[in-house]
C-alpha positions as CSV (number, residue, x, y, z in Angstrom):
1,M,-73.6,30.4,48.6
2,P,-70.2,30.1,46.8
3,E,-70.2,29.7,43.0
4,R,-68.9,27.0,40.9
5,I,-65.3,26.1,41.6
6,T,-62.9,24.4,39.2
7,L,-59.5,23.7,40.6
8,Y,-56.6,23.2,38.3
9,T,-54.0,21.2,40.1
10,A,-51.2,18.6,40.0
11,K,-50.6,15.8,42.5
12,I,-46.9,16.3,42.6
13,C,-47.1,20.0,43.4
14,P,-47.0,21.1,47.1
15,Y,-48.4,24.5,46.2
16,A,-51.4,23.0,44.6
17,H,-51.8,20.6,47.6
18,R,-52.4,23.6,49.7
19,V,-55.5,24.5,47.9
20,E,-56.8,20.9,47.9
21,I,-56.3,20.7,51.7
22,A,-58.1,24.0,52.1
23,L,-61.1,22.8,49.9
24,A,-61.2,19.6,51.8
25,E,-61.3,21.4,55.2
26,A,-64.2,23.6,53.8
27,K,-66.0,20.6,52.5
28,A,-66.5,22.5,49.3
29,Q,-68.0,21.1,46.2
30,F,-65.6,21.6,43.2
31,T,-64.3,20.1,40.0
32,R,-60.9,18.9,40.1
33,Y,-58.7,18.9,37.0
34,E,-55.2,17.4,36.9
35,I,-52.6,19.2,34.9
36,D,-49.6,17.3,33.5
37,L,-46.9,19.7,34.4
38,Q,-44.5,18.2,31.9
39,N,-47.0,18.3,28.9
40,K,-49.5,21.3,29.8
41,P,-52.5,21.6,27.6
42,E,-52.2,24.4,25.0
43,W,-55.3,26.1,26.3
44,Y,-54.1,26.3,29.9
45,A,-52.0,29.5,29.9
46,P,-54.2,31.6,27.5
47,K,-57.5,30.4,29.1
48,V,-56.7,29.9,32.8
49,N,-53.4,31.0,34.1
50,P,-50.9,33.1,31.9
51,A,-48.1,32.1,34.1
52,S,-48.8,28.4,33.2
53,K,-48.6,27.2,36.7
54,V,-50.8,25.4,39.1
55,P,-52.7,25.9,41.1
56,A,-55.4,28.0,39.6
57,I,-59.1,28.3,40.1
58,A,-61.8,29.2,37.8
59,Y,-64.6,30.6,39.8
60,G,-68.3,31.2,38.8
61,G,-69.6,31.2,35.2
62,P,-71.5,28.6,33.3
63,D,-71.3,24.8,33.8
64,V,-68.7,23.8,31.2
65,P,-66.1,21.0,31.0
66,P,-62.8,22.0,32.8
67,D,-60.8,21.7,29.6
68,Q,-63.1,24.3,28.1
69,P,-63.1,27.0,30.7
70,S,-65.4,29.9,30.1
71,P,-64.3,33.5,29.7
72,E,-67.2,34.3,32.2
73,S,-65.6,32.7,35.1
74,V,-63.1,34.6,37.1
75,K,-59.5,33.1,37.0
76,L,-57.4,33.2,40.1
77,A,-53.9,31.9,40.9
78,E,-51.2,31.6,43.4
79,S,-51.5,29.1,46.3
80,L,-51.6,31.4,49.4
81,V,-54.0,33.7,47.7
82,L,-56.2,30.8,46.8
83,V,-56.1,29.3,50.3
84,E,-57.3,32.7,51.8
85,F,-60.0,32.8,49.0
86,V,-61.2,29.4,50.1
87,A,-61.1,30.6,53.8
88,D,-63.2,33.7,53.0
89,L,-65.7,31.7,50.9
90,F,-66.1,29.1,53.7
91,P,-65.8,31.0,57.0
92,A,-67.3,28.1,58.9
93,S,-64.2,26.1,58.0
94,G,-62.2,28.0,60.5
95,L,-59.1,28.2,58.3
96,L,-58.8,32.0,58.8
97,P,-58.8,32.8,62.7
98,T,-61.4,35.3,63.6
99,D,-59.1,36.9,66.2
100,P,-56.9,39.6,64.7
101,V,-53.9,38.5,66.8
102,Q,-54.3,34.8,65.9
103,R,-54.8,35.7,62.3
104,A,-51.6,37.8,62.3
105,K,-49.8,35.0,64.0
106,A,-50.9,32.5,61.2
107,R,-49.6,34.9,58.5
108,F,-46.4,35.5,60.3
109,F,-45.9,31.7,60.5
110,I,-46.6,31.5,56.8
111,E,-44.1,34.1,56.0
112,A,-41.5,32.0,57.9
113,V,-42.4,28.9,56.0
114,S,-42.0,30.8,52.7
115,S,-38.7,32.7,53.6
116,K,-36.9,30.2,55.7
117,F,-38.2,26.6,55.4
118,I,-39.1,26.2,51.8
119,P,-35.7,27.7,50.4
120,A,-33.7,25.6,52.9
121,W,-35.5,22.4,52.0
122,Y,-35.2,23.0,48.2
123,G,-31.6,23.8,48.7
124,L,-31.0,20.5,50.3
125,L,-33.0,18.5,47.8
126,L,-31.7,20.2,44.7
127,R,-28.3,21.4,45.6
128,N,-27.0,19.6,48.7
129,A,-27.0,22.6,50.7
130,P,-26.0,22.1,54.3
131,A,-28.7,20.1,56.2
132,D,-27.8,22.6,59.1
133,E,-29.6,25.3,57.1
134,L,-32.7,23.3,57.1
135,Y,-32.4,22.5,60.9
136,A,-32.1,26.2,61.7
137,A,-35.2,27.0,59.6
138,L,-37.1,24.4,61.5
139,E,-35.8,25.7,64.8
140,H,-37.2,29.1,63.9
141,L,-40.6,27.5,63.1
142,Q,-40.6,25.5,66.1
143,A,-40.1,28.5,68.3
144,L,-43.5,29.8,66.8
145,L,-45.5,26.7,67.7
146,P,-47.5,26.5,70.8
147,A,-45.3,24.8,73.5
148,E,-48.3,22.8,74.8
149,G,-48.8,21.2,71.4
150,G,-51.6,21.6,68.7
151,F,-51.3,23.3,65.5
152,A,-49.3,26.5,64.5
153,V,-51.8,28.9,66.3
154,G,-53.6,26.3,68.2
155,A,-56.7,25.3,66.0
156,F,-55.9,24.1,62.4
157,S,-55.6,27.2,60.1
158,I,-54.2,28.5,56.9
159,A,-50.7,28.3,58.7
160,D,-50.9,24.5,58.8
161,V,-52.3,24.4,55.3
162,A,-49.1,26.3,54.1
163,I,-46.5,23.9,55.5
164,A,-48.2,20.6,55.4
165,P,-47.5,19.6,51.7
166,F,-43.9,20.6,51.9
167,L,-43.1,18.8,55.3
168,A,-44.8,15.6,53.6
169,R,-42.7,15.9,50.4
170,A,-39.5,16.4,52.5
171,R,-40.4,13.2,54.4
172,L,-41.0,11.1,51.5
173,S,-38.0,12.5,49.5
174,L,-35.7,11.8,52.5
175,L,-37.2,8.3,53.4
176,N,-36.9,7.3,49.7
177,E,-33.4,8.7,49.3
178,I,-34.5,11.1,46.5
179,G,-32.5,14.3,46.1
180,K,-28.9,15.7,45.7
181,Y,-27.8,15.1,49.2
182,P,-25.4,12.2,49.8
183,E,-27.0,8.8,49.3
184,G,-27.8,6.9,52.4
185,E,-28.4,10.2,54.5
186,G,-32.0,10.8,53.9
187,K,-33.3,8.8,56.8
188,K,-30.9,10.3,59.1
189,I,-31.7,13.9,58.1
190,W,-35.5,13.2,58.5
191,A,-34.8,11.8,62.0
192,N,-32.8,14.9,62.9
193,M,-35.6,17.1,61.6
194,T,-38.3,15.4,63.9
195,S,-36.4,14.3,67.0
196,G,-34.0,15.5,69.7
197,K,-34.0,19.4,69.9
198,L,-36.7,19.3,66.9
199,A,-39.0,16.9,68.7
200,R,-41.8,19.5,68.8
201,I,-41.7,19.7,65.0
202,G,-41.9,16.0,64.9
203,K,-45.1,15.8,66.8
204,Y,-46.5,18.8,64.8
205,A,-45.7,16.7,61.5
206,E,-47.5,13.7,62.9
207,D,-50.6,15.9,63.8
208,L,-50.5,17.5,60.2
209,F,-50.2,14.0,58.5
210,A,-53.1,12.6,60.6
211,R,-55.4,15.3,59.5
212,E,-58.2,14.0,57.5
213,S,-58.0,16.8,55.0
214,F,-54.3,15.9,54.4
215,K,-54.9,12.2,54.1
216,A,-57.7,12.6,51.8
217,T,-55.6,14.7,49.4
218,F,-52.2,13.2,49.4
219,D,-51.5,10.4,47.0
220,E,-48.1,9.4,48.4
221,A,-47.4,6.5,46.0
222,H,-48.0,8.8,43.0
223,V,-45.8,11.6,44.5
224,V,-43.0,9.3,45.3
225,E,-42.9,8.0,41.7
226,A,-43.3,11.4,40.3
227,F,-40.4,12.7,42.5
228,R,-38.2,9.7,41.4
229,Q,-38.8,10.6,37.8
230,R,-38.3,14.3,38.2
231,F,-35.1,14.2,40.5
232,A,-33.6,10.9,39.7
233,H,-30.8,12.7,37.7
234,L,-29.7,15.0,40.7
235,R,-26.9,12.6,42.0
236,S,-25.4,12.0,38.5
237,Q,-24.8,15.7,38.0
């Protein structure tokens, strides 16, 4: 039986959201502690994650308040590491495919998310990089999806956990006109990302957002407001 899990997270953070989805899929019992990324507790870096980032997990050790982490617990960090850690702790979740080929395909999809989609998305959001770069990244991912539908490797897996939080934040940013790109272009960009030649991505996004583990862990109103506060200055620069 897995030991005590304390997750240090932040609702705004897509990386932390990955781990929350994985834990929800696993139906894991854990303690959730919200970190204010603009005002992190002084104890967080020295006692939990020296990089002072979320997500992080304290695993095992005695039953202590999350703001008083025990040195006896194991501290782990980095979202994809933690997602696979959860998958290993809870194999019945099915997050990590048992077939070696499917497992490799899931990790290959994650690599494309990390190297192509996320940089292209942040480029548009933060620097008004060409939307065509984002469309090209999505075309690459779309080619990896099963043509007949379903998730990245068929059944829901670590691959889907890796992308869902970023697609969700892209959607809410664009539909709420948050970002460096020209004002009034957000809804058009989202439509281009999810229809026409990218219609398969659109269906995939719908399936991800309908997943119970996603819905239970995504506070859209909070994230929209947090994004407005964090990125409102971009168009004035």
